[in-house]
C-alpha positions as CSV (number, residue, x, y, z in Angstrom):
1,M,-87.9,67.9,-16.9
2,Y,-86.9,64.4,-15.3
3,K,-83.4,64.1,-14.0
4,C,-81.3,61.3,-13.4
5,V,-77.6,61.2,-12.4
6,F,-74.7,58.9,-12.1
7,A,-72.0,59.1,-10.0
8,I,-69.2,57.0,-12.1
9,S,-66.1,55.4,-11.0
10,Y,-63.6,54.7,-13.4
11,R,-61.8,51.3,-13.9
12,E,-58.6,51.6,-12.0
13,D,-56.4,49.0,-14.4
14,R,-56.3,51.6,-16.7
15,P,-55.3,55.4,-17.2
16,R,-57.5,57.9,-15.8
17,E,-57.3,60.3,-18.7
18,A,-57.7,57.3,-21.2
19,M,-61.3,56.2,-19.1
20,Y,-62.5,59.9,-19.7
21,Q,-61.4,59.5,-23.4
22,Y,-63.6,56.3,-23.6
23,W,-66.5,58.0,-21.9
24,E,-66.8,61.0,-24.0
25,R,-65.9,59.7,-27.2
26,V,-67.5,56.1,-27.4
27,H,-69.8,56.0,-24.5
28,A,-71.4,59.2,-24.6
29,P,-72.5,58.5,-28.4
30,L,-74.1,55.6,-27.3
31,V,-75.9,57.5,-24.3
32,L,-77.0,60.0,-27.0
33,A,-79.2,57.5,-29.0
34,V,-81.1,56.5,-25.9
35,P,-84.9,56.8,-26.8
36,G,-86.2,59.8,-25.0
37,L,-83.4,61.4,-24.0
38,V,-83.0,65.1,-24.3
39,K,-80.1,66.4,-22.6
40,Y,-77.3,64.7,-21.5
41,V,-74.0,66.3,-19.5
42,L,-70.8,64.8,-18.5
43,S,-68.8,66.1,-15.7
44,D,-65.5,64.8,-15.1
45,V,-63.6,65.7,-11.4
46,V,-60.8,67.7,-12.2
47,E,-60.1,68.7,-8.5
48,D,-61.0,66.7,-5.7
49,L,-61.8,69.1,-2.9
50,G,-61.8,66.3,0.2
51,D,-61.9,62.4,-0.8
52,T,-64.6,62.7,-3.6
53,P,-65.9,59.2,-3.8
54,F,-66.3,58.9,-7.7
55,D,-64.7,60.4,-10.7
56,G,-67.6,62.1,-12.5
57,L,-71.2,62.9,-12.9
58,A,-73.3,61.9,-16.1
59,E,-76.6,63.6,-16.2
60,L,-79.5,62.2,-18.1
61,Y,-82.5,64.1,-18.6
62,F,-85.9,63.3,-19.9
63,A,-89.3,64.7,-20.5
64,D,-90.9,62.9,-18.0
65,R,-91.0,59.9,-16.3
66,A,-92.6,57.7,-18.4
67,A,-89.9,58.8,-20.9
68,Y,-87.3,58.0,-18.5
69,D,-89.0,54.5,-17.5
70,A,-89.6,53.8,-21.3
71,A,-85.7,54.2,-21.4
72,M,-84.4,52.1,-18.6
73,A,-86.6,49.5,-19.8
74,S,-85.0,49.4,-23.3
75,D,-83.2,46.4,-24.8
76,Y,-80.9,49.1,-26.0
77,W,-80.2,50.4,-22.7
78,T,-79.7,47.2,-21.2
79,D,-77.7,45.7,-23.9
80,T,-75.8,48.6,-25.2
81,V,-75.2,51.2,-22.7
82,V,-75.0,49.2,-19.5
83,A,-73.1,46.5,-21.1
84,D,-70.4,49.1,-22.8
85,G,-70.2,50.8,-19.2
86,E,-68.0,47.6,-18.4
87,N,-65.5,48.9,-20.5
88,F,-64.6,51.9,-18.6
89,L,-66.5,51.9,-15.4
90,D,-66.1,50.4,-11.9
91,T,-69.5,49.2,-11.8
92,S,-69.0,48.2,-7.9
93,K,-68.4,52.0,-7.3
94,T,-70.8,53.6,-9.6
95,F,-74.4,54.7,-8.3
96,G,-77.4,56.4,-9.6
97,A,-80.3,58.7,-8.1
98,I,-83.1,60.7,-9.5
99,L,-83.0,64.4,-8.4
100,E,-85.4,67.0,-8.7
101,E,-83.5,70.1,-10.1
102,N,-83.9,73.6,-8.6
103,Q,-82.3,76.1,-10.3
104,L,-81.9,79.4,-8.4
105,R,-80.1,81.4,-10.8
């Protein structure tokens, strides 16, 4: 499986709880419709253990690199998912990475 993770930061001009609710109730259904997506996990920071530089993690799983590349190149990703992110994210602080997961237990 191919994993992409975004460390997200909420907009600071709105209440934090409202930003999480938007992410879960409005944005997540848009992400779930991304072509080729097989798993989507939201993780909201509920306790900061030492200057955590983000508010949550979004994990997107695809079958392989080709499925990921196709999703990221799609008009739906850019015109719908990325565009909607402006409604709740501080995009200047949000970043992503491709990760290789190695589950040990």
